[in-house]
C-alpha positions as CSV (number, residue, x, y, z in Angstrom):
1,X,-9.8,3.2,22.1
2,X,-11.4,6.0,20.5
3,X,-14.9,5.4,19.9
4,X,-14.0,3.1,17.0
5,X,-11.5,4.1,14.7
6,X,-9.3,2.1,14.8
7,X,-11.1,-0.7,14.2
8,X,-14.4,0.2,11.1
9,X,-15.7,-3.1,11.0
10,X,-16.4,-3.4,14.9
11,X,-20.1,-1.4,16.0
12,X,-20.0,-2.2,19.6
13,X,-17.6,-0.4,21.1
14,X,-16.1,-0.3,24.6
15,X,-17.5,3.4,24.9
16,X,-21.1,2.3,23.5
17,X,-21.1,-0.6,25.5
18,X,-20.7,2.0,28.2
19,X,-23.4,4.7,27.0
20,X,-26.0,1.7,27.0
21,X,-25.6,1.0,30.0
22,X,-26.3,5.0,31.3
23,X,-29.0,5.5,29.0
24,X,-30.8,1.9,30.2
25,X,-30.5,3.2,33.8
26,X,-31.9,6.5,32.8
27,X,-35.2,4.6,31.8
28,X,-35.1,5.2,27.9
29,X,-36.1,2.5,26.3
30,X,-34.5,0.3,24.3
31,X,-35.3,1.3,20.5
32,X,-34.3,5.1,20.8
33,X,-31.0,4.2,22.9
34,X,-30.2,1.4,19.8
35,X,-31.0,4.1,16.8
36,X,-28.6,6.7,18.7
37,X,-26.1,3.6,18.8
38,X,-26.3,2.3,15.7
39,X,-27.3,-1.5,16.8
40,X,-29.7,-3.5,17.5
41,X,-32.8,-3.0,19.6
42,X,-31.7,-7.2,20.2
43,X,-27.6,-5.8,20.6
44,X,-28.8,-3.4,23.3
45,X,-31.1,-5.2,25.7
46,X,-27.9,-8.5,25.5
47,X,-26.2,-5.6,26.9
48,X,-28.4,-4.9,29.4
49,X,-29.1,-7.9,30.9
50,X,-25.7,-9.1,30.9
51,X,-25.3,-5.9,33.3
52,X,-27.5,-6.5,35.1
53,X,-26.5,-10.1,35.8
54,X,-22.5,-10.1,35.9
55,X,-21.9,-6.4,37.2
56,X,-18.9,-5.9,33.7
57,X,-19.1,-4.3,30.9
58,X,-20.1,-6.6,27.7
59,X,-16.9,-7.0,26.3
60,X,-16.9,-8.2,22.6
61,X,-15.9,-11.0,20.9
62,X,-13.0,-11.3,18.7
63,X,-14.6,-11.4,14.5
64,X,-14.0,-12.4,11.3
65,X,-12.3,-16.0,10.6
66,X,-9.6,-17.9,12.8
67,X,-6.3,-17.7,11.5
68,X,-4.5,-21.2,10.7
69,X,-1.2,-20.6,11.5
70,X,0.7,-22.0,8.7
71,X,3.5,-24.7,9.2
72,X,7.3,-24.9,7.7
73,X,6.8,-27.0,4.6
74,X,2.8,-24.9,3.6
75,X,5.1,-22.1,3.2
76,X,7.7,-23.3,1.3
77,X,5.1,-24.7,-1.0
78,X,3.4,-21.4,-1.4
79,X,6.7,-20.1,-2.2
80,X,7.6,-22.0,-4.8
81,X,4.3,-22.1,-6.3
82,X,4.6,-18.1,-6.5
83,X,7.8,-18.4,-8.4
84,X,6.8,-21.1,-10.8
85,X,3.8,-18.9,-11.8
86,X,5.3,-15.9,-11.3
87,X,1.4,-14.1,-11.6
88,X,-0.3,-11.3,-10.8
89,X,-2.5,-8.8,-12.0
90,X,-0.8,-7.9,-14.9
91,X,-0.5,-11.0,-16.8
92,X,2.1,-11.4,-20.4
C-alpha cells in the first residue's frame, strides 16, 4: 500500500498513522503534526491516545455506506424494468 495513492478518499493512511506516532514521540505539538499530515488536531490526538493505551496502530474503519446484498428476485426485477424502459443518458 503506497501512501494513500490507492484510495483517494481515505485521509488517514497507515503511513500517516506511523508518522504521527513518530512525531509525537519526538514531542512535536499536535497542531504542527496535524498541519503536516493534513488531518485535524483531534485525529492526531486520537491516534496518539490509541497508541499510548494499546501499543497498537490505529486502523481506520471502512468508510462509506455498507453494501446490502441483492437477492435474485430483486436482481431479476431490476433487469426486467431496465429492459422495459430502455432509458439512459439519451432519450429517443
